C-alpha positions in Angstrom: -25.2 -26.4 8.3 -26.4 -22.9 9.0 -24.7 -19.8 7.8 -23.4 -17.4 10.4 -25.1 -14.1 9.6 -22.7 -12.1 11.6 -19.8 -13.2 9.4 -21.7 -12.3 6.3 -22.5 -8.9 7.7 -18.8 -8.3 8.7 -17.6 -9.4 5.3 -20.0 -7.1 3.5 -19.1 -4.2 5.7 -15.4 -4.8 5.1 -16.1 -4.9 1.3 -17.8 -1.5 1.5 -14.7 0.0 3.2 -12.3 -1.6 0.8 -14.1 0.1 -2.1 -13.7 3.6 -0.6 -10.1 2.8 0.1 -9.3 1.5 -3.4 -11.3 4.0 -5.5 -8.9 7.0 -5.1 -6.0 4.9 -6.3 -7.9 3.4 -9.2 -9.4 6.8 -10.3 -6.0 8.5 -10.0 -7.1 11.0 -7.4 -4.2 10.8 -5.0 -2.4 14.0 -4.2 -3.4 17.5 -3.2 -5.8 19.7 -5.0 -4.5 22.1 -7.8 -4.1 24.8 -5.2 -1.8 22.5 -3.1 -4.2 21.9 -0.2 -5.5 18.5 0.8 -9.1 17.7 -0.1 -11.2 17.5 3.1 -12.9 14.3 1.9 -9.4 12.8 1.4 -8.5 13.8 4.9 -11.7 12.3 6.3 -11.0 9.0 4.6 -7.5 9.0 6.1 -9.0 9.0 9.5 -12.0 6.7 8.9 -11.2 4.3 6.0 -7.6 4.0 5.0 -5.8 1.2 6.8 -9.1 0.4 8.6 -10.7 -2.1 6.3 -8.0 -4.2 4.8 -7.2 -5.7 8.2 -10.9 -6.7 8.6 -11.0 -8.1 5.1 -7.9 -10.2 5.6 -9.2 -11.4 9.0 -12.5 -12.5 7.4 -10.7 -14.4 4.6 -8.7 -16.3 7.3 -11.8 -17.1 9.2 -13.6 -18.2 6.1 -10.8 -20.6 5.2 -10.8 -22.1 8.7 -14.5 -22.7 8.5 -14.1 -24.3 5.1 -11.3 -26.5 6.4 -13.4 -27.7 9.4 -16.3 -28.4 7.0 -14.4 -30.3 4.3 -12.3 -32.1 6.9 -15.4 -33.9 8.1 -16.7 -34.7 4.6 -13.8 -35.4 2.2 -11.2 -38.2 2.1 -8.6 -35.7 0.8 -9.6 -32.3 2.4 -6.1 -30.8 1.9 -6.3 -31.3 -1.8 -9.6 -29.5 -1.9 -8.1 -26.6 0.2 -5.1 -26.5 -2.1 -7.3 -26.3 -5.2 -9.3 -23.5 -3.6 -6.1 -21.6 -2.8 -4.7 -22.1 -6.3 -8.0 -20.9 -7.8 -7.8 -17.8 -5.6 -4.2 -17.4 -6.8 -5.4 -17.3 -10.4 -8.2 -14.9 -9.5 -5.6 -12.7 -7.8 -3.2 -12.7 -10.7 -5.9 -11.7 -13.1 -7.2 -9.1 -10.8 -3.7 -7.6 -10.5 -4.1 -6.6 -14.2 -7.0 -4.4 -13.2 -5.8 -3.3 -9.8 -2.1 -3.6 -9.0 -1.7 -4.2 -5.3 -5.1 -5.9 -4.8 -5.7 -8.3 -1.9 -6.6 -11.7 -3.4 -3.0 -12.6 -4.5 -1.5 -12.0 -1.0 -4.4 -13.9 0.6 -3.7 -16.9 -1.7 0.0 -16.9 -1.0 -0.6 -16.6 2.7 -3.0 -19.5 2.5 -0.5 -21.7 0.7 2.1 -20.9 3.3 -0.5 -21.8 6.0 -1.5 -25.1 4.4 1.1 -27.2 6.2 -0.4 -26.1 9.6 -3.4 -28.2 8.8 -1.2 -31.3 9.4 -1.2 -30.4 13.1 -3.8 -32.0 15.4 -7.0 -29.9 15.3 -6.6 -28.8 19.0 -3.2 -27.3 18.3 -4.1 -25.4 15.1 -5.6 -22.3 16.9 -2.6 -21.9 19.2 0.1 -22.4 16.5 -1.6 -20.2 13.9 -2.6 -17.6 16.5 0.9 -17.2 17.9 2.3 -17.1 14.3 -0.2 -14.5 13.3 0.4 -12.3 16.3 4.2 -12.5 15.7 3.8 -11.4 12.1 1.5 -8.6 13.1 4.0 -7.4 15.7 6.8 -7.6 13.1 4.7 -5.7 10.6 4.0 -2.9 13.0 7.6 -2.6 14.1 8.9 -2.3 10.5 5.7 -0.5 9.3 5.2 -3.1 6.6 1.9 -4.3 5.2 3.6 -7.3 3.6 3.8 -8.9 7.1 0.4 -7.7 8.2 -1.6 -9.5 5.5 -0.3 -13.0 6.3 -0.4 -12.2 10.0 -4.1 -11.2 9.9 -4.9 -14.2 7.7 -3.2 -16.6 10.2 -5.0 -14.8 13.1 -8.3 -15.2 11.3 -7.6 -18.9 10.7 -6.9 -19.3 14.4 -10.2 -17.6 15.3 -12.2 -19.6 12.8 -10.6 -22.8 14.1 -12.3 -22.2 17.5 -15.9 -22.0 18.6 -15.7 -18.2 18.9 -17.5 -17.4 15.6 -20.5 -19.5 16.6 -20.5 -18.1 20.2 -20.6 -14.5 18.8 -23.3 -15.4 16.4 -25.4 -16.8 19.3 -24.7 -13.9 21.6 -23.3 -10.8 19.8 -23.2 -8.9 23.1 -19.8 -10.6 23.7 -18.4 -8.0 21.4 -19.1 -5.2 23.8 -16.3 -6.2 26.2 -13.4 -5.4 23.9 -14.8 -2.0 23.3 -13.8 -1.0 26.8 -10.2 -1.1 25.6 -10.6 -0.3 21.9 -12.5 2.9 22.2 -9.9 4.8 24.3 -7.1 3.2 22.2 -8.7 4.5 19.0 -9.2 7.9 20.5 -5.5 8.0 21.5 -4.5 6.7 18.1 -6.5 9.4 16.2 -4.9 12.1 18.3 -1.4 10.7 17.7 -2.2 10.4 13.9 -2.8 14.2 13.8 0.8 14.7 15.0 2.4 11.9 13.0 0.1 10.8 10.2 2.2 8.0 8.9 4.0 6.8 12.0 0.9 5.5 13.8 -1.5 4.9 10.8 -1.1 1.1 10.9 -1.5 0.8 14.6 -4.5 3.1 14.7 -6.0 1.3 11.6 -5.8 -2.1 13.3 -7.4 -0.8 16.5 -10.1 1.0 14.6 -10.8 -2.0 12.4 -11.3 -4.1 15.6 -13.6 -1.3 17.0 -15.7 -1.2 13.8 -16.1 -5.0 14.0 -17.1 -5.0 17.6 -19.6 -2.2 17.2 -21.2 -3.9 14.2 -21.4 -7.2 16.0 -22.8 -5.6 19.1 -25.4 -3.9 16.9 -26.5 -7.4 15.7 -27.9 -7.9 19.2 -30.3 -4.9 18.8 -33.4 -4.3 16.7 -31.0 -3.0 14.0 -30.1 -6.6 13.1 -32.6 -7.0 10.2 -31.4 -3.8 8.7 -27.8 -4.7 9.0 -28.4 -8.1 7.4 -30.2 -6.5 4.5 -27.6 -3.9 4.0 -24.4 -6.0 4.3 -25.1 -9.8 4.2 -25.8 -9.9 0.4 -22.6 -8.1 -0.3 -20.7 -10.4 2.1 -22.1 -13.6 0.6 -21.0 -12.5 -2.9 -17.8 -10.7 -1.7 -15.5 -12.2 -4.4 -17.8 -11.2 -7.2 -18.4 -7.7 -5.9 -14.8 -7.1 -5.1 -13.6 -7.9 -8.6 -16.8 -6.4 -10.1 -16.2 -3.0 -8.5 -12.6 -3.0 -9.9 -14.0 -3.6 -13.4 -16.4 -0.7 -12.9 -13.7 1.7 -11.6 -11.3 0.8 -14.4 -14.0 1.5 -17.0 -15.1 4.8 -15.3 -11.5 6.0 -15.1 -10.8 5.2 -18.7 -14.0 6.3 -20.4 -16.0 8.5 -18.1 -13.7 10.3 -15.5 -13.9 13.7 -17.1 -17.7 13.7 -17.9 -18.4 12.5 -14.3 -16.1 15.1 -12.8 -13.8 12.4 -11.4 -10.5 13.7 -12.9 -8.0 15.2 -10.5 -8.5 18.7 -12.0 -12.3 18.6 -11.7 -14.3 20.4 -9.0 -14.9 18.3 -5.9 -13.7 15.0 -7.5 -13.3 13.3 -4.1 -16.9 14.0 -3.1 -18.1 12.7 -6.5 -16.0 9.6 -5.9 -17.7 9.0 -2.6 -21.1 9.3 -4.3 -20.0 6.9 -7.1 -18.9 4.3 -4.5 -22.2 4.6 -2.8 -24.1 4.0 -6.0 -21.9 1.0 -6.9 -22.5 -0.5 -3.5 -26.3 0.1 -3.6 -26.5 -1.5 -7.1 -24.3 -4.4 -6.0 -26.5 -4.9 -2.9 -29.7 -5.0 -5.0 -28.3 -7.3 -7.6 -26.6 -9.6 -5.1 -29.8 -10.0 -3.1 -31.7 -10.8 -6.3 -29.1 -13.2 -7.5 -28.9 -15.1 -4.2 -32.6 -15.7 -4.1 -32.4 -17.4 -7.5 -28.9 -19.1 -7.6 -27.8 -19.3 -3.9 -24.2 -18.1 -4.7 -22.5 -15.4 -6.6 -21.2 -16.3 -10.1 -17.5 -16.1 -9.1 -18.3 -17.9 -5.8 -20.0 -20.7 -7.8 -17.0 -21.0 -10.1 -14.7 -21.0 -7.1 -16.6 -23.9 -5.5 -16.6 -25.9 -8.8 -12.9 -25.4 -9.2 -12.4 -26.4 -5.5 -14.4 -29.7 -5.7 -14.6 -30.2 -9.5 -18.3 -30.2 -9.0 -20.9 -27.7 -7.7 -21.1 -29.3 -4.2 -18.6 -31.2 -2.0 -18.8 -35.0 -2.6 -20.4 -36.8 0.3 -18.4 -39.6 1.9 -20.3 -42.7 2.9 -20.0 -42.9 6.7 -18.2 -45.8 8.3 -20.8 -47.7 10.3 -18.2 -48.5 12.9 -17.2 -44.8 13.4 -18.8 -42.4 15.8 -20.8 -39.6 14.2 -18.7 -36.6 13.4 -19.5 -33.3 15.0 -21.3 -30.8 12.8 -18.8 -28.3 11.3 -19.4 -24.5 11.5 -20.3 -23.2 8.0 -19.3 -19.7 7.1 
């Protein structure tokens, strides 16, 4: 089973944006400058990062679980038990991560996945339709009430629906498919940004969703150009070790905030703390990329990804099932 590089790149790209969105909260930088004016870097992040990357991250988790379900469904006698163990392990990771970063993403993903689990009882051909309609419904409800609590499970369900189809593999084989949605997304994002200037909070979620989709389509389309090797080197190692790097970045930010915020000029009363925060995030991502690429060449998976797999299957690899000689060969599952 081959990995889908486009999904690794998208996941790594989403991870980068999540760090820039989470860092101000974890470093206690929210709020205006001492003179009462907003920091220009903070304003720039409001229009380019905030509410733009958590939708993509949630969608990628949903796609990943769908691909995992399709894979284990063809291999294991009790695939739902493996999926349940995977979600419960993610639940534990999320609870522990909440101690570092209240409001983090893993716990809601795990809860959304547990709610989704009964949908796997449906015939495979019905899963994309049912989960897709449910996901769109939750997204619409979240936008109407301006509530992120509905958006997370909605995006997770929508990602599961997408991952349950052949679309991820089709986009991997021909990333130019992603150009077509841009005909709608680019003008929608432009209109949303203009509206956000007049009503920053009222349209932030809608604009964020449209911009997340635009980012994803632009990145996928770029995978069809000579930029592909560069994008793979820049984002795929982070995407393949997303769990390790997501939690690892939280540990780094907590330690920096507690022990080094003032010396590094990252306290709220420092000069240009937001700019220094952006530089810190860039350094963290660069170091994580280098370490992740090195780690993957030697161990194949990130440390937390390896632990997650072991706790899913109670071994380092899924147990193989001896095929029934009377059965027709199963189709090869898509591996994310």
